[in-house]
Every structure is written in C-alpha cells, then in structure tokens.
C-alpha positions in Angstrom: 0.0 -0.5 0.6 2.8 2.6 1.1 4.9 1.7 -2.1 1.5 2.9 -4.1 2.1 6.5 -2.9 6.0 6.1 -3.8 5.0 4.6 -7.5 2.0 7.5 -8.0 4.6 10.4 -7.0 7.9 8.6 -9.0 5.4 8.7 -12.1 4.6 12.1 -11.2 8.3 13.4 -10.9 9.6 11.4 -14.4 6.4 12.5 -16.6 7.9 16.1 -16.5 6.7 17.7 -20.0 10.0 20.3 -20.6 9.3 22.4 -23.0 11.0 25.5 -24.2 14.2 27.1 -22.8 12.7 28.6 -19.6 11.6 24.7 -18.4 15.1 23.6 -19.4 16.5 26.6 -17.4 13.6 25.7 -14.4 14.8 22.1 -14.3 18.7 22.9 -14.4 18.4 25.3 -11.6 16.4 22.7 -9.3 19.2 20.0 -10.4 21.3 21.8 -9.1 19.8 22.9 -5.9 19.3 19.6 -5.6 22.7 18.6 -5.5 23.7 21.5 -3.4 21.4 20.2 -0.4 22.4 16.5 -1.3 25.8 17.8 -0.5 25.0 19.3 2.9 23.1 16.2 4.0 25.8 13.8 3.5 28.3 16.4 5.2 25.7 16.8 8.0 25.3 12.8 8.3 28.7 12.6 8.6 29.2 15.7 11.0 26.5 13.9 13.1 28.2 10.9 13.2 31.6 11.9 14.2 29.7 14.0 16.9 27.3 11.0 18.0 30.9 8.5 18.3 32.9 10.8 20.8 29.8 11.2 23.0 30.1 10.0 26.6 27.8 7.3 27.7 25.6 9.7 30.1 25.5 12.5 26.8 24.5 9.7 24.3 21.4 8.7 26.8 20.7 12.1 27.6 20.1 12.7 23.8 18.0 9.7 23.1 15.6 10.9 25.8 15.5 14.5 24.7 14.5 12.8 21.2 11.7 10.5 23.0 10.4 13.7 25.1 10.1 15.1 21.5 8.5 12.1 19.5 6.3 11.7 22.8 5.3 15.7 21.8 5.1 15.5 18.6 2.5 12.3 18.9 0.6 14.2 21.2 0.2 16.9 19.4 -0.7 15.3 15.8 -4.5 14.8 15.5 
C-alpha cells in the first residue's frame, strides 16, 4: 500500500514535460539546488556520526531521552 504512494509520486516526478528554454533553465536550476542540498545532507550526516561517536554514555542517554520526549510531544500534538 505504501509503495503505491511512492510509485505515484515517482510517476509524477518523471512525467515532467519540458518544452521551451525557460522550462529547461528551471529544470537545470532545480537540479543544481538538489545536488547542493544532497551534498550538505551527506556532510551533515557525517558530522552527526562523528559527534555521536565521540559522546560519553551519559550524554548519549540524555540525547536519546530528549529525542523520545520530542517524539511523544509530536505524537500528542498530531490529531
């Protein structure tokens, strides 16, 4: 069931019809933005992994506790 949603999203993204120079420029701009965002995401994940691996047990437990509290708060806030 969840894969059908992803398939529909994929079809919507790949069926983009490009006609005219302005559409090509917009597509090129969006591609550049996507590549830069992907690069920053990978860089951030590497920094996060280094930060987590250098934590003490007490700090790691505190971060997990805070993450759990945030998730419970979001679950309560959602209808």
